[in-house]
C-alpha positions as CSV (number, residue, x, y, z in Angstrom):
1,M,173.6,91.0,8.8
2,R,170.0,90.2,8.2
3,I,167.6,87.6,9.5
4,V,167.5,84.3,7.5
5,T,164.4,83.7,5.3
6,I,163.1,80.5,3.7
7,E,164.5,81.8,0.4
8,D,168.0,81.4,2.0
9,A,167.6,77.6,2.4
10,E,169.8,76.7,-0.6
11,F,172.6,79.0,0.7
12,V,172.3,77.6,4.2
13,Y,172.3,74.1,3.0
14,A,175.3,74.7,0.7
15,M,177.3,76.4,3.5
16,R,176.5,73.6,6.0
17,K,177.4,70.9,3.5
18,N,180.7,72.5,2.7
19,E,183.0,70.0,4.6
20,N,186.0,72.4,4.6
21,R,184.0,75.3,6.1
22,A,181.6,73.4,8.3
23,R,184.0,70.7,9.7
24,Y,183.6,72.1,13.3
25,L,179.8,72.4,13.2
26,S,177.3,69.7,13.8
27,K,176.6,67.7,10.7
28,I,173.4,68.2,8.8
29,T,171.4,65.6,6.8
30,G,168.5,65.9,4.4
31,T,167.9,68.1,1.4
32,I,167.3,71.8,0.6
33,E,163.6,71.0,1.2
34,S,164.3,69.8,4.7
35,Q,166.4,72.9,5.3
36,K,163.3,75.0,4.3
37,E,161.3,73.1,6.9
38,W,164.0,73.7,9.6
39,I,163.9,77.4,8.8
40,K,160.1,77.4,9.1
41,S,160.4,75.9,12.6
42,Y,163.2,78.3,13.5
43,K,161.0,81.2,12.5
44,K,158.6,80.3,15.4
45,R,161.5,80.6,17.8
46,E,162.5,83.9,16.2
47,E,159.0,85.2,16.7
48,A,159.2,84.3,20.4
49,N,162.6,86.1,20.6
50,K,164.3,82.8,21.6
51,E,166.7,82.5,18.7
52,F,168.0,84.5,15.8
53,Y,169.7,83.2,12.6
54,F,171.5,85.7,10.4
55,V,172.9,85.8,6.9
56,I,176.1,87.8,6.9
57,E,176.1,90.0,3.8
58,S,178.4,92.5,2.2
59,K,177.2,96.0,1.6
60,D,176.2,95.1,-1.9
61,K,174.1,92.1,-0.5
62,E,176.5,89.3,-1.4
63,K,175.9,86.4,1.0
64,L,179.2,85.8,2.9
65,G,178.2,83.5,5.8
66,L,175.8,82.6,8.6
67,V,175.7,82.9,12.4
68,R,173.1,82.0,15.1
69,M,172.2,83.4,18.5
70,Y,170.4,81.0,20.8
71,D,170.2,79.5,24.3
72,F,169.1,82.8,25.9
73,K,169.0,82.3,29.7
74,E,169.6,83.3,33.2
75,A,172.5,80.9,33.5
76,S,173.1,79.5,37.0
77,F,176.8,78.9,36.2
78,L,177.4,82.6,35.6
79,E,178.4,84.9,38.3
80,N,175.4,86.6,39.9
81,S,173.2,84.6,37.4
82,Q,173.4,87.4,34.9
83,S,171.6,87.0,31.6
84,S,173.5,85.4,28.8
85,F,173.2,84.4,25.2
86,C,175.1,81.8,23.2
87,W,176.2,82.3,19.6
88,G,177.6,79.9,17.1
89,S,177.0,78.0,13.9
90,W,179.3,80.7,12.6
91,I,180.4,79.9,9.1
92,I,182.0,82.2,6.5
93,K,182.7,81.6,2.8
94,E,186.2,81.0,1.8
95,D,186.4,84.0,-0.5
96,A,184.8,86.4,2.0
97,P,186.7,89.6,2.8
98,K,189.2,89.2,5.6
99,T,187.2,91.6,7.8
100,T,184.0,89.5,7.7
101,A,184.7,87.6,10.9
102,I,185.5,90.7,12.9
103,E,182.5,92.6,11.5
104,S,180.0,89.8,12.1
105,A,181.3,89.1,15.6
106,L,181.0,92.8,16.5
107,Q,177.4,92.9,15.1
108,I,176.4,89.8,17.1
109,Y,177.7,91.5,20.3
110,E,176.1,94.8,19.5
111,F,172.8,93.1,19.0
112,G,173.2,90.8,22.1
113,F,174.5,93.4,24.5
114,Y,172.8,96.6,23.4
115,G,169.8,95.3,21.4
116,L,168.7,92.4,23.6
117,K,170.3,93.8,26.8
118,F,172.2,90.7,27.8
119,E,175.1,91.0,30.3
120,K,177.2,88.1,29.0
121,S,177.8,85.7,26.2
122,H,178.6,82.0,26.6
123,F,179.7,79.7,23.8
124,D,181.8,76.7,23.0
125,V,184.5,76.2,20.4
126,R,186.0,72.9,19.3
127,K,189.5,72.6,20.7
128,E,191.0,71.7,17.3
129,N,189.5,74.9,15.8
130,D,192.7,76.8,16.6
131,K,191.9,79.9,14.6
132,V,188.5,80.5,16.1
133,V,189.8,79.8,19.7
134,A,192.6,82.4,19.1
135,F,190.1,84.8,17.6
136,H,187.8,84.7,20.6
137,Q,190.8,85.1,23.0
138,R,192.0,88.1,21.0
139,F,188.5,89.6,21.4
140,G,188.8,89.1,25.2
141,A,186.7,86.0,25.8
142,K,187.8,83.8,28.6
143,I,187.9,80.0,28.7
144,V,186.0,78.9,31.8
145,G,185.9,75.2,31.2
146,E,186.4,72.4,28.8
147,D,185.5,68.8,27.9
148,E,187.1,66.3,25.6
149,L,186.0,68.2,22.4
150,N,185.3,71.8,23.4
151,Y,186.5,74.9,25.2
152,F,183.7,76.8,27.0
153,F,184.0,80.6,26.9
154,I,182.4,83.6,28.7
155,F,182.5,87.1,27.3
156,E,181.1,89.9,29.4
157,K,179.6,93.1,28.2
158,S,182.3,95.0,30.1
159,D,185.0,93.1,28.2
160,Y,183.2,93.8,24.9
161,E,183.2,97.5,25.7
162,I,187.0,97.4,25.7
163,T,187.1,95.3,22.5
164,R,184.5,97.7,20.9
165,K,186.8,100.6,21.3
166,R,189.7,98.7,19.8
167,Y,187.7,97.5,16.7
168,K,185.4,100.6,16.3
169,R,186.5,101.1,12.7
170,Y,184.7,97.8,11.8
171,L,181.4,98.8,13.3
C-alpha cells in the first residue's frame, strides 16, 4: 500500500463511482476535479496524523483498490478507554488477485497496531455486506453493537496477534 496522491484522483473517482464495488460505501458526487480538491483537503489531515488514505497496489504497482484509516481516538465506549482507529472505505477492483483483501487488511492492522501504536480498531460494516461481515469475523473481530444498517465491530491488538500468526504468509 502507499499513500494516496492528487495524481490518484481519477482512480479514486472511478472506484468510488463503480456501483457494483462501492454499493456499501457512502455515495460520492462531483467530478474528478472535485475529487482532487477532496484529496488536497485530506492531505492536511494526513500531515496532522489524523487520517491516512491508501492505494492498494500489486508488487508491480498496478492499482488494485483503496482503504482509509480515520477516527483516531481514545474511545469512551472501549474497555479502559484504550486508543482505537477506524478503517474503511475499503474497495477492491473486481479483477484483483484473491489475496488482495487479506493482504491489505493485514497491512492496515500492521500500520495501526505497530506503526501508530493503537490498542484496538473499531469499524462498522453494512449488515447486507455479508462477505465483508464474514471476512472480519474470520479475522477475529467481534460485533459489539448494531443499528438498522450496520454492525459495529471491535478488533483488539491481542486478537490481531493470533490472526497475524495464522496469516503470516500474506505479510
